[in-house]
N, C-alpha and C positions, 0 to 999 in steps of 0.2 A: 210790756216788752218781754221778749223771750229771755230765758236764762242762758246767757252766753258770756264767755269771758272776752272782753274787749281790751284788756289792759296790755300795754306794751312798754318796753324798756328803751329809753333814749339816754345813753351815756350814764346809766345808773339811776336815772330819774324814772320812776314808775308813773306812767300816765294811765288814768282810769279807762281811757279809750284813745284811739289813734287820731282824733280830730282836734287839730290846733288852729289857732287864728293866725293869719299871715300879717306880718308887720306892715304898718301903714294903712291897714284896711279896717282896723278894729279899735283905733284910738289907743287909750290906756285901759280899755276893758270896761271901765265904769260907764262909759257913754252908752253901752248896750245893756246895762244891768236891768233896765225896766222892760226889756224885750226878750232877753236871753237869760237862762239860768247859768250864770258864770261857773257855778260849782259842777255843772255837768260836762264842761269842756275838758278835753284831754290836756290842753295847754294853752296859755295865753302868751302870745308874743307881742310886746308893746311896740308902739311907733318908734322908729329908729332914733337913736340918741347919739349926739356928738358931745365933745368935751365942753363946748360953750354953746349957748343958744345960737340958732341959725335961722335966717330969714327965708331961705329958700329962693326959688326963682320968681321973677315977676309974672303976673297973669297976662294973658290966659295960659293956664297950665294943665288943663284937663280937656280932652275932647273925646266924644264917643266915636267908635269905629264899628264896622260890621263885626258882630260877635265879640265885642270887647271894648277897650278904652285905651287911650294913650294918656299917660300922666308925666308931667315934668315938674312935680312939686319941688324938687330940689332938696329933699330931706329937711324941710323946715321942721324945727323942733325946739323945745324949751331948754335943752341941755341936761346933762346927767345929774347935776347937783339939784336943780329945781325939781326934776323928776323924783329923786329920792326924798326930797323934803316935802313936796306938795302932792304928788300924784300917787306914789306907791302906798302911803298910809291908807288911801281909800280902798285898797285891795286887801287890807289886813284880815278881813273875815272870810275871804274867798279861799277855798281849799285847793283850787286848781293851781298847779305849778305855773309860776310867772317867769318868763324868759325876757331878758333885755336884748333888743337888737341894737348893735353898736356899729359905728363907722368912724373913720378918721381920715385925715388928709396926709398922714404920715404914719409910719410904724409906731413911733413914739406916742402919737395920739391914741391909737388903738390900745396900747399898753396902759396908758394913764387912765383911760375909761375903765378898763378891766380892773385895775387896782381900786378905783373908786367904788366899784360894785362888789368886789370880792367879799367884803365883810357885811354886806346887806343881806340879812337873813331871809327876807321874803323873795329874793331873786334866786330861782332854782338853777339857772344856767344862763349862758349868753349865746346869742346868735350873731355871728360876725359877718357883716355885709362887706364883701371884698369887691363889689362892683363899683367902688368909689375911686375917683382919680387920685393918684399919688402926686402931690405937688412937687415932690423932690425928684420925680422922674418924668417931668414934662407933661403931667396930666394923664399918663397912661394908667388905666384901671388896674388895681392890684390883682383882680381876678383873671386877667388874661395871660398872666405870666406865672408859670409854676413856681419859680424861685421867689418872686415877690409875694405870691399867695402864702407860700410856706413861711416866709419871714414874718408875716403878720400873725399867723397862727402860733409860731414859737414865742413871739413877744407877748401875746395874750396869755398863753399857757404859763409863762413864767410869772405872771402877775395874779393868776387866779387858781383856786382849787376847785372851782365849779366846772361842770361839763361845758364844753365849747362845741357849738354847732357852727359850721361854716356854710354860709349861703352862697351858692355857686352861680356864676353868670353863664347864660347860654350863648353869649356873644363871643365865642371862642372857636378855634378850629377843632379841638378835641377836648371835650369836657372831662373825659376819663383821666387824661393826663393831669389836669388840675385837681381832680378829686383824689387821685393817688398821692399827689404832692402834699396836700393838706392832711391826709391821713398819716403819711409818714412824719409830718411835722407835729403830730399829736392831737389832731381833731378827734373829738369823741363821736361826732355824727356830721353828716352833710345834709343840707337842704337845697333842693333845686326843682324848678328853675326860677331865677329872678326874671324880670321882664326882658323882652326882646326889643332892641332899639328900632323905632319906627318913626314915620313922618306923615303928616296930613297937610295938604295944600289947599288954600282957598283959591279956587280957579278964577273967581271974579276979580279979586284983588291981586292974585298971583303972588301971594306971600304965604309963608308957613302959618298955620292956625295957631300953633304954640309959640309963645314968645321966645322959648328956648330953642326953637326950630325943630328939634327932635325930642322924643319922649319914649317912655317905656310902655310897650304893648303888653296888656294883660287880658285875662278873660278866656272864654271858650276857644277863641281863635288859636291860642297857643297850646292847647291841651295835647294834641297829638305829638307835638315837638317835645313837650315836657315828659310825656309818658315814655317816649323813645329814649330820652337822655337818662331818665330814672332807671330804666331797664339796663342800659349800658353801664351805668355807674354801679348799680346794685350787684352786678356780676363781677365787678372789678375790685371792690373794696370789702373789708371785713366789718367796718363800722356801720351803724344804722343809717339808712337813707330816708329822708323826709321828702315826700313828693308835693310839688306846688305847681299850679298852672291851670286855670280855668275850671276848677272843681265847683260845679253848681249843684250837684245832687249826689246821692249815695252811689249810683252807678259810676259816676266819674271818679269818685274816691276809690272805689273797688278796682278800677283799672290800674291805678297807681300801686295799690297794695299787691295785686296779683303780679304786677311787673317787678316787684321787689321792694317797695317802700314799706318801712315799718310803721310810719305815720304819715299824715298828710296835713297840709295847711290850706285853709279856705280864705280866699282873699277878695277878689272882685265881687264874688257872689254876695258878700255882706252888704254891698251898696244896692244890689237889686232886691235881695230878700234877706233882711236882717236876721231872720230865724233859720237861715240856711244850715248853720252848724248843728242846730238841734235836730233838724230833719235828716241830716246826713248821719248823725250818730244813730238815730232810730232806724234808718234804712239799712245801715251795715248790720245791725243786730238782726233785723228781719231777714236779710239775705242769708246770714249764717244759719239761722233757724230753718229757713226754707230749703237749704242745701244740706241739712243734716250735720252741720258742724257746730261745735260748742266753743271753739276757741279761734280768735282772730289770727293767731300765729300759724294756723293750718293754711291760711290763705296767702301769707307773705311769700312772694316769689313763687307762687304756684303755677306760673305760666307754663303751658305745654308748647314746646317748639317742635 
């Protein structure tokens, strides 16, 4: 590997490189330990956690689509307490910062989960998923309303001293408005995009393929949309932006970085190529070396318009 500086700063947490894993695509990290050197990753974001264990949606809940997949897992998880007790100790020897992805059905739930994690030393920070429905507001997702999004961030920030990343939904009219609202509420970084709502129909049975009817579209099909939104948000906020959406190789990751992302998350690629993150880290280093650059920060936001 060439001698280049790949380290970046996300809310005061120094990542050794800008390549993170996307929540829900990398388990709790240990599932990939025999394939990937977890210590080489920039950051590990674990599967989304709720206050109590959640069963998720009934099957079928995954379907392949052109250049991607739809999932309607429904955020099935073991709950924050079991995660802390049973899963997190397995990452004790890993030097890579571990971030907990959290979600709730009310502002109070988000705050309670943040409080549970605040004193857990191994957790470097939290990624707050605001694409979830607010049960007290008729099921409207927190992430589609600036005021609701801000209220979640303020509640979480009151309960934790750790850096807070807010994961933004693309299913909005103007993602910049949401990004600025969570920044004003105290977010230390934003990550985007979450999946785009989609649907697949079985034309023989004339029914939705997914039991949930709709699901979240991820994979290369959404990358151009994600790059555009990252570019828009990076120009509008002062906090770091983490790019997500269809990153399969180093070239894809570099698009996000040049558009303004300080770091990236690799998601669906992990299902196709479990070593994708390693190859992307190597590829970014080789790109910098080939272009006569010794520091990844020279590339962040280097887009020429």
